[in-house]
C-alpha positions as CSV (number, residue, x, y, z in Angstrom):
1,M,91.6,95.7,83.5
2,G,94.8,95.0,85.3
3,R,95.0,95.4,89.1
4,Y,98.1,95.9,91.3
5,T,98.5,92.9,93.5
6,G,101.9,93.6,95.0
7,P,102.7,95.0,98.5
8,R,100.7,98.1,99.1
9,C,103.0,99.6,101.7
10,R,105.7,99.7,99.0
11,L,103.4,102.2,97.1
12,C,103.3,104.5,100.1
13,R,107.1,104.3,100.5
14,T,107.6,105.1,96.8
15,E,105.5,108.3,97.1
16,S,106.8,109.1,100.7
17,K,103.2,109.7,101.6
18,R,100.6,107.7,103.6
19,L,98.1,106.7,100.9
20,F,95.8,104.8,103.4
21,L,95.8,101.6,101.2
22,K,95.7,99.1,104.1
23,G,93.0,100.4,106.4
24,D,93.9,100.3,110.1
25,K,97.6,99.6,109.6
26,C,98.0,103.0,107.9
27,K,96.8,104.7,111.1
28,S,99.0,102.7,113.4
29,D,102.7,102.8,114.4
30,K,103.2,99.8,112.1
31,C,102.9,102.0,109.0
32,P,106.3,102.0,107.1
33,I,106.1,105.8,106.7
34,N,106.5,106.2,110.4
35,R,109.7,104.2,110.3
36,K,111.3,106.5,107.7
37,R,112.7,103.6,105.7
38,P,114.6,104.5,102.4
39,L,112.6,104.5,99.2
40,P,112.3,101.1,97.5
41,G,115.3,100.4,95.2
42,R,117.3,103.4,96.4
43,D,120.6,103.2,98.3
44,P,120.2,105.5,101.3
45,K,123.9,106.4,101.1
46,V,123.5,107.9,97.6
47,R,122.3,111.5,97.5
48,A,119.1,111.8,95.4
49,K,119.4,113.9,92.2
50,K,117.3,117.0,91.8
51,Q,114.0,116.1,90.1
52,T,113.1,117.6,86.8
53,D,109.7,119.3,86.3
54,Y,108.4,116.3,84.5
55,A,109.5,114.0,87.4
56,V,107.7,116.2,89.9
57,Q,104.5,116.2,87.8
58,L,104.7,112.5,87.4
59,R,105.1,111.8,91.1
60,E,102.1,114.0,91.8
61,K,100.0,112.1,89.4
62,Q,101.1,108.8,90.8
63,K,100.3,109.8,94.3
64,L,96.7,110.7,93.3
65,K,96.2,107.7,91.1
66,K,97.5,105.3,93.7
67,S,95.5,106.9,96.5
68,Y,92.2,106.1,94.6
69,G,93.5,102.7,93.5
70,M,93.2,103.3,89.8
71,Q,95.0,102.1,86.7
72,E,96.4,104.6,84.2
73,K,93.8,104.2,81.5
74,Q,90.9,104.7,83.9
75,F,92.6,107.6,85.6
76,R,93.3,109.3,82.2
77,L,89.7,108.9,81.1
78,T,88.5,110.5,84.3
79,F,90.9,113.4,83.7
80,E,89.6,113.8,80.1
81,K,86.1,113.9,81.5
82,A,87.1,116.6,84.0
83,A,88.7,118.6,81.2
84,R,85.4,118.8,79.3
85,M,83.5,120.0,82.3
86,P,83.3,123.7,83.4
87,G,85.6,125.0,86.2
88,K,89.2,124.3,87.0
89,T,90.2,120.9,85.6
90,G,92.3,119.9,88.6
91,E,89.6,120.6,91.1
92,T,87.0,119.0,89.0
93,L,89.2,115.9,88.7
94,L,89.4,115.6,92.5
95,T,85.6,116.0,92.9
96,L,85.0,113.3,90.3
97,L,87.3,110.9,92.1
98,E,85.6,111.6,95.4
99,R,82.2,110.8,93.8
100,R,83.2,107.4,92.6
101,L,81.0,104.7,94.2
102,D,84.0,102.8,95.6
103,N,85.4,105.9,97.2
104,V,82.0,107.0,98.7
105,A,81.6,103.5,100.1
106,Y,85.0,103.9,101.7
107,R,84.2,107.4,103.0
108,L,81.0,106.1,104.5
109,R,82.9,103.5,106.5
110,F,81.5,100.5,104.6
111,A,85.1,99.3,104.2
112,S,88.4,100.0,105.8
113,S,90.2,100.8,102.6
114,R,89.4,101.8,99.0
115,A,90.6,98.4,97.7
116,Q,88.2,96.7,100.1
117,A,85.4,99.1,99.2
118,R,86.0,98.2,95.5
119,Q,85.4,94.5,96.3
120,V,82.3,95.2,98.3
121,V,80.9,97.1,95.3
122,L,82.0,94.5,92.8
123,H,80.3,91.7,94.8
124,G,77.0,93.5,94.6
125,H,76.7,94.5,98.3
126,V,76.1,98.2,97.6
127,Q,72.9,99.8,96.5
128,V,72.3,103.3,95.1
129,N,68.9,104.7,95.6
130,G,67.6,101.2,96.5
131,K,69.1,99.5,93.4
132,R,72.2,97.3,93.3
133,V,75.2,98.9,91.5
134,N,78.3,96.8,91.1
135,I,80.4,99.4,89.1
136,P,83.1,100.9,91.3
137,S,83.6,103.8,88.9
138,Y,79.9,104.8,89.0
139,I,79.8,108.6,89.6
140,L,77.3,109.7,92.2
141,K,75.1,112.8,92.1
142,A,74.1,115.1,95.0
143,G,71.2,113.6,96.8
144,D,72.1,109.9,95.9
145,V,71.6,107.5,98.8
146,V,74.1,104.7,99.2
147,S,73.2,101.7,101.3
148,I,74.4,98.2,102.1
149,H,72.3,95.3,100.9
150,P,70.4,93.7,103.8
151,A,72.1,90.3,103.3
152,Y,75.6,91.9,104.0
153,R,74.7,94.0,107.0
154,T,75.9,91.5,109.6
155,N,79.2,90.9,107.9
156,K,82.1,91.2,110.4
157,V,84.3,93.1,108.0
158,L,81.5,95.7,107.5
159,L,80.8,96.0,111.2
160,G,84.5,96.4,111.9
161,A,84.8,99.2,109.4
162,L,81.7,101.0,110.7
163,G,83.3,101.1,114.1
164,E,85.6,103.8,112.7
165,Y,82.6,106.1,112.4
166,E,82.5,106.7,116.2
167,K,86.1,107.7,116.1
168,S,86.3,110.0,113.1
169,G,82.9,110.4,111.6
170,V,82.5,111.0,107.8
171,M,83.4,113.8,105.4
172,P,81.2,117.0,105.7
173,W,79.5,116.4,102.4
174,L,78.2,113.0,103.5
175,S,75.8,111.8,106.1
176,L,75.5,108.3,107.6
177,D,72.9,106.4,109.5
178,V,74.9,103.5,111.0
179,G,71.8,101.6,112.1
180,K,70.4,101.5,108.6
181,C,73.9,101.1,107.0
182,E,72.8,103.9,104.8
183,G,74.6,107.1,103.7
184,K,73.9,110.1,101.5
185,L,75.9,112.4,99.2
186,N,74.4,115.6,100.4
187,I,76.4,118.0,98.2
188,I,79.1,117.9,95.6
189,P,82.4,118.2,97.5
190,Q,84.5,121.3,97.0
191,R,88.3,121.3,96.8
192,Q,88.8,122.7,100.3
193,D,86.5,120.0,101.7
194,I,88.9,117.2,100.7
195,T,91.2,117.7,103.7
196,D,93.2,114.5,103.4
197,M,94.3,115.5,99.9
198,A,95.3,119.0,101.0
199,D,99.0,118.3,100.1
200,I,98.1,117.1,96.5
201,R,99.0,119.7,93.9
202,E,96.4,118.7,91.3
203,Q,97.6,121.5,88.9
204,L,100.8,119.5,88.3
205,V,98.6,116.6,87.0
206,V,96.9,119.0,84.6
207,E,100.2,120.3,83.4
208,L,101.5,116.7,82.9
209,Y,98.5,115.6,80.8
210,S,98.5,118.9,78.9
211,K,101.9,118.3,77.3
């Protein structure tokens, strides 16, 4: 499966939103969003045209897809899975994205970005209920325990990422034991719990894929 290897800050500028793709830089004054630079490829002197409904829906999908570091095919399959499940499709989609192993590893401060968390998972450093799982798209269930393999627990990158726990903790549906490098998905997150995605209008994604 293809993977974006270009400048990640460009993705944030395109969406005019901080997507937290580069770890600590996204939280600092160095983030390009703070500098209010013009959108990539657009002349700042030219007034932007009013967006069509389709363009608005597409941008919303792109924001969500890029935030979780996914390719179109994988994102579409996740949407189709959400559409088959009970409840509101948009909200179900968000909870599925949050329960991906690479995302939970990121939320548990095992990595400073989702891209980094994906690599940690792919290299076999993450365990689920005591067994190694190297599939970033693995969907966790309530009660699953996610831990770091003992051989990786002294890694400087991991220890640096775990340092963020003291500053901002973890999401309310998760718990973390820093000493054991072990976390748990206590409950399935609800839409209102995903606070850093509060500005995402997931219903527009549903409307886009329903055409």
